[in-house]
Phi, psi and omega in degrees: 000144181285141177281145173240141180248123186224157171240122176274089188308310184300315183292329181291325184256340186243301189296329185272001177276128182295116182278346182284326183220051183286135171227161178302318181295325176293321177295316178300315180299315179297316180295319178299317179296317180294319179298325178302316180288325176293321180297324176298319177292322178298323177297319178292323178295317180299326180279357178080020182268337176220166171209155176276128179284133179288119179230357182066022176212155177259000181222106001274163170272121182263134183248127172260131178269120181265338180233108186298345180292345180257006184300317178297321179297320178293314182296330182268357176289124186298342180264356180264134174249146178255128175240153178234000000 
């Protein structure tokens, strides 16, 4: 079966924020960390190595790999999940 690479947008920005002791600064820190990983994917997209598959939804965001040489980089990105 073919692997699919997805980002569960909602869980990255909402579900993983500690609700017991939430502060604005904790939310900012979480978003900054997530953006760092998104920016790495954005760089690959800009180079034409990946693209977001059009699904008319943001959850999940599906990633198509156009250059197989970056598959390990995608698989090791902490915000990307692999489904089969």
